[in-house]
BALOBA-1460 file (C-alpha; in Angstrom, 3 decimals):
// residues 159
<rec num="1" residu="m" x="0.058" y="0.098" z="-0.286"/>
<rec num="2" residu="s" x="1.490" y="3.564" z="-1.046"/>
<rec num="3" residu="e" x="1.958" y="6.180" z="1.826"/>
<rec num="4" residu="a" x="-0.959" y="8.585" z="1.127"/>
<rec num="5" residu="k" x="-3.327" y="5.350" z="1.404"/>
<rec num="6" residu="t" x="-1.645" y="4.356" z="4.625"/>
<rec num="7" residu="a" x="-2.318" y="7.720" z="5.635"/>
<rec num="8" residu="s" x="-5.632" y="8.239" z="4.688"/>
<rec num="9" residu="a" x="-6.387" y="4.664" z="5.839"/>
<rec num="10" residu="a" x="-5.202" y="6.165" z="9.343"/>
<rec num="11" residu="k" x="-7.234" y="9.592" z="9.542"/>
<rec num="12" residu="p" x="-10.790" y="9.166" z="10.941"/>
<rec num="13" residu="d" x="-13.441" y="9.367" z="8.779"/>
<rec num="14" residu="s" x="-14.940" y="12.949" z="9.433"/>
<rec num="15" residu="t" x="-18.290" y="11.889" z="7.950"/>
<rec num="16" residu="a" x="-18.646" y="9.325" z="10.381"/>
<rec num="17" residu="k" x="-21.907" y="9.940" z="12.855"/>
<rec num="18" residu="a" x="-21.185" y="10.249" z="16.495"/>
<rec num="19" residu="e" x="-22.595" y="7.456" z="18.481"/>
<rec num="20" residu="s" x="-25.259" y="9.094" z="20.868"/>
<rec num="21" residu="p" x="-25.636" y="8.491" z="24.464"/>
<rec num="22" residu="k" x="-27.770" y="5.174" z="25.039"/>
<rec num="23" residu="p" x="-31.079" y="6.430" z="26.677"/>
<rec num="24" residu="s" x="-31.397" y="5.950" z="30.298"/>
<rec num="25" residu="r" x="-33.731" y="2.958" z="31.680"/>
<rec num="26" residu="p" x="-35.668" y="3.804" z="34.641"/>
<rec num="27" residu="a" x="-37.003" y="0.819" z="36.637"/>
<rec num="28" residu="p" x="-40.670" y="-0.042" z="36.146"/>
<rec num="29" residu="k" x="-42.743" y="1.313" z="38.838"/>
<rec num="30" residu="p" x="-44.785" y="-1.718" z="40.540"/>
<rec num="31" residu="n" x="-47.899" y="-3.019" z="39.313"/>
<rec num="32" residu="v" x="-47.655" y="-0.774" z="36.312"/>
<rec num="33" residu="y" x="-47.643" y="-3.469" z="33.618"/>
<rec num="34" residu="v" x="-48.899" y="-6.789" z="35.944"/>
<rec num="35" residu="d" x="-51.115" y="-6.384" z="38.915"/>
<rec num="36" residu="t" x="-48.884" y="-8.573" z="41.391"/>
<rec num="37" residu="q" x="-50.920" y="-7.437" z="44.351"/>
<rec num="38" residu="p" x="-52.481" y="-11.152" z="44.897"/>
<rec num="39" residu="f" x="-48.543" y="-12.069" z="45.678"/>
<rec num="40" residu="w" x="-48.017" y="-9.517" z="48.103"/>
<rec num="41" residu="d" x="-51.277" y="-10.083" z="49.931"/>
<rec num="42" residu="g" x="-50.563" y="-14.294" z="49.636"/>
<rec num="43" residu="a" x="-47.155" y="-13.332" z="51.520"/>
<rec num="44" residu="r" x="-48.849" y="-11.144" z="54.352"/>
<rec num="45" residu="e" x="-51.268" y="-14.086" z="55.140"/>
<rec num="46" residu="g" x="-48.300" y="-16.807" z="55.103"/>
<rec num="47" residu="k" x="-49.274" y="-18.182" z="51.551"/>
<rec num="48" residu="l" x="-47.494" y="-18.589" z="48.215"/>
<rec num="49" residu="m" x="-49.361" y="-17.324" z="45.242"/>
<rec num="50" residu="m" x="-48.514" y="-17.949" z="41.740"/>
<rec num="51" residu="q" x="-50.293" y="-17.221" z="38.181"/>
<rec num="52" residu="y" x="-51.975" y="-19.816" z="36.834"/>
<rec num="53" residu="c" x="-53.103" y="-20.751" z="33.189"/>
<rec num="54" residu="t" x="-56.271" y="-21.963" z="33.166"/>
<rec num="55" residu="e" x="-56.595" y="-23.267" z="29.977"/>
<rec num="56" residu="t" x="-53.344" y="-25.307" z="30.346"/>
<rec num="57" residu="g" x="-53.589" y="-25.992" z="33.618"/>
<rec num="58" residu="r" x="-49.810" y="-24.684" z="34.608"/>
<rec num="59" residu="f" x="-48.573" y="-22.431" z="36.978"/>
<rec num="60" residu="q" x="-46.151" y="-19.909" z="35.721"/>
<rec num="61" residu="h" x="-43.404" y="-17.635" z="37.603"/>
<rec num="62" residu="y" x="-42.430" y="-14.469" z="37.308"/>
<rec num="63" residu="p" x="-45.754" y="-12.501" z="37.049"/>
<rec num="64" residu="r" x="-46.785" y="-11.720" z="33.344"/>
<rec num="65" residu="p" x="-49.931" y="-10.198" z="31.566"/>
<rec num="66" residu="v" x="-50.306" y="-12.970" z="29.769"/>
<rec num="67" residu="s" x="-49.799" y="-16.918" z="29.786"/>
<rec num="68" residu="v" x="-46.730" y="-17.750" z="28.461"/>
<rec num="69" residu="f" x="-47.935" y="-20.935" z="27.319"/>
<rec num="70" residu="t" x="-50.936" y="-19.367" z="25.504"/>
<rec num="71" residu="g" x="-50.420" y="-15.415" z="25.007"/>
<rec num="72" residu="r" x="-53.972" y="-15.112" z="26.307"/>
<rec num="73" residu="r" x="-54.887" y="-13.293" z="29.362"/>
<rec num="74" residu="t" x="-56.394" y="-16.657" z="30.903"/>
<rec num="75" residu="l" x="-54.568" y="-15.988" z="34.196"/>
<rec num="76" residu="e" x="-55.902" y="-16.377" z="37.791"/>
<rec num="77" residu="w" x="-53.834" y="-16.195" z="40.899"/>
<rec num="78" residu="r" x="-53.611" y="-19.492" z="42.933"/>
<rec num="79" residu="e" x="-52.178" y="-20.623" z="46.278"/>
<rec num="80" residu="v" x="-49.405" y="-23.599" z="45.647"/>
<rec num="81" residu="s" x="-48.170" y="-25.846" z="48.138"/>
<rec num="82" residu="g" x="-44.923" y="-24.134" z="48.877"/>
<rec num="83" residu="n" x="-43.390" y="-27.518" z="48.749"/>
<rec num="84" residu="g" x="-40.295" y="-28.284" z="46.192"/>
<rec num="85" residu="t" x="-36.512" y="-29.467" z="45.440"/>
<rec num="86" residu="i" x="-33.745" y="-27.838" z="45.359"/>
<rec num="87" residu="y" x="-33.123" y="-27.760" z="40.961"/>
<rec num="88" residu="a" x="-29.822" y="-25.506" z="41.577"/>
<rec num="89" residu="c" x="-28.298" y="-23.806" z="44.270"/>
<rec num="90" residu="t" x="-25.262" y="-21.397" z="45.118"/>
<rec num="91" residu="t" x="-23.372" y="-19.516" z="47.939"/>
<rec num="92" residu="v" x="-23.590" y="-15.503" z="48.188"/>
<rec num="93" residu="r" x="-20.385" y="-14.738" z="49.957"/>
<rec num="94" residu="i" x="-19.203" y="-11.422" z="48.742"/>
<rec num="95" residu="p" x="-20.918" y="-8.167" z="50.543"/>
<rec num="96" residu="g" x="-23.608" y="-6.248" z="48.556"/>
<rec num="97" residu="p" x="-26.708" y="-4.101" z="49.052"/>
<rec num="98" residu="g" x="-28.980" y="-5.929" z="51.255"/>
<rec num="99" residu="v" x="-26.876" y="-8.994" z="52.720"/>
<rec num="100" residu="e" x="-25.286" y="-7.067" z="55.078"/>
<rec num="101" residu="g" x="-24.591" y="-10.087" z="57.901"/>
<rec num="102" residu="r" x="-26.137" y="-12.601" z="56.496"/>
<rec num="103" residu="l" x="-23.259" y="-13.760" z="54.381"/>
<rec num="104" residu="p" x="-22.775" y="-16.567" z="53.571"/>
<rec num="105" residu="l" x="-26.395" y="-16.789" z="52.116"/>
<rec num="106" residu="p" x="-27.498" y="-19.729" z="50.660"/>
<rec num="107" residu="v" x="-29.605" y="-19.227" z="47.323"/>
<rec num="108" residu="a" x="-31.322" y="-22.081" z="45.430"/>
<rec num="109" residu="t" x="-33.635" y="-22.464" z="42.199"/>
<rec num="110" residu="v" x="-36.186" y="-24.379" z="43.717"/>
<rec num="111" residu="e" x="-38.831" y="-26.389" z="41.349"/>
<rec num="112" residu="l" x="-42.113" y="-26.545" z="43.388"/>
<rec num="113" residu="d" x="-44.212" y="-29.638" z="43.351"/>
<rec num="114" residu="e" x="-46.502" y="-27.916" z="41.007"/>
<rec num="115" residu="g" x="-43.797" y="-27.432" z="38.258"/>
<rec num="116" residu="v" x="-42.573" y="-23.833" z="38.186"/>
<rec num="117" residu="r" x="-39.488" y="-22.542" z="39.790"/>
<rec num="118" residu="l" x="-37.997" y="-19.380" z="41.632"/>
<rec num="119" residu="i" x="-35.167" y="-18.084" z="43.061"/>
<rec num="120" residu="a" x="-35.338" y="-17.577" z="46.901"/>
<rec num="121" residu="n" x="-32.782" y="-18.067" z="49.792"/>
<rec num="122" residu="i" x="-32.833" y="-20.826" z="52.123"/>
<rec num="123" residu="l" x="-33.134" y="-19.934" z="55.524"/>
<rec num="124" residu="g" x="-31.220" y="-21.968" z="58.586"/>
<rec num="125" residu="c" x="-28.829" y="-23.509" z="56.368"/>
<rec num="126" residu="a" x="-25.387" y="-23.821" z="56.092"/>
<rec num="127" residu="p" x="-23.951" y="-23.843" z="52.550"/>
<rec num="128" residu="e" x="-22.541" y="-27.537" z="52.886"/>
<rec num="129" residu="e" x="-25.915" y="-28.460" z="53.678"/>
<rec num="130" residu="m" x="-27.631" y="-27.467" z="50.699"/>
<rec num="131" residu="a" x="-27.575" y="-29.770" z="47.449"/>
<rec num="132" residu="i" x="-29.211" y="-30.290" z="44.451"/>
<rec num="133" residu="g" x="-32.240" y="-32.659" z="44.971"/>
<rec num="134" residu="k" x="-32.830" y="-31.677" z="48.726"/>
<rec num="135" residu="r" x="-36.508" y="-31.089" z="49.534"/>
<rec num="136" residu="v" x="-37.361" y="-27.461" z="50.871"/>
<rec num="137" residu="t" x="-40.424" y="-26.133" z="52.263"/>
<rec num="138" residu="l" x="-41.826" y="-22.395" z="52.434"/>
<rec num="139" residu="a" x="-40.687" y="-20.229" z="55.090"/>
<rec num="140" residu="f" x="-40.759" y="-16.217" z="54.760"/>
<rec num="141" residu="d" x="-37.986" y="-13.812" z="54.962"/>
<rec num="142" residu="h" x="-38.814" y="-9.895" z="55.654"/>
<rec num="143" residu="f" x="-37.467" y="-6.924" z="53.908"/>
<rec num="144" residu="d" x="-36.579" y="-4.262" z="56.327"/>
<rec num="145" residu="d" x="-39.787" y="-2.827" z="56.480"/>
<rec num="146" residu="g" x="-41.321" y="-5.889" z="57.063"/>
<rec num="147" residu="t" x="-43.190" y="-7.228" z="54.262"/>
<rec num="148" residu="p" x="-42.551" y="-10.620" z="53.772"/>
<rec num="149" residu="y" x="-41.143" y="-12.308" z="50.727"/>
<rec num="150" residu="p" x="-40.770" y="-16.408" z="50.120"/>
<rec num="151" residu="a" x="-37.829" y="-18.378" z="51.276"/>
<rec num="152" residu="f" x="-37.626" y="-21.985" z="51.861"/>
<rec num="153" residu="r" x="-35.968" y="-24.133" z="54.416"/>
<rec num="154" residu="l" x="-34.693" y="-27.547" z="54.105"/>
<rec num="155" residu="v" x="-37.325" y="-29.819" z="54.603"/>
<rec num="156" residu="d" x="-34.870" y="-31.604" z="57.445"/>
<rec num="157" residu="n" x="-34.438" y="-27.936" z="59.219"/>
<rec num="158" residu="a" x="-37.828" y="-27.120" z="58.784"/>
<rec num="159" residu="r" x="-38.505" y="-27.189" z="62.380"/>
């Protein structure tokens, strides 16, 4: 390649469009797209409520405006047993917001007996006790303001 071509290739193209900054993405406001009030009302009553598709007879989680199975608005909220099996698990060991004084924190993907999976804390459990395939039962943890949210305990530790 000649020197002239090399020099022009190294020069930035003045006609290239400058990258515009990405727009901000504010966090969604609760209950704008999906009414989650039945989930929180159930938690206050010690129940685990999940969306249920009346056409397929299957539960889904996380809440959505339509059934993931049919794409239709054939959903209602129903209580689930709160019993399940650890499908996958990990232990949070790195400090971060909301986990102060709780480390190590056992966390698992729990497959409920009804077939739906959710991620939750495993309470009263040492990290080495948690394992895939272990049975769990519903328990509740609380946010700083006292609002309950679903968590689980190993069946062996459920006392």
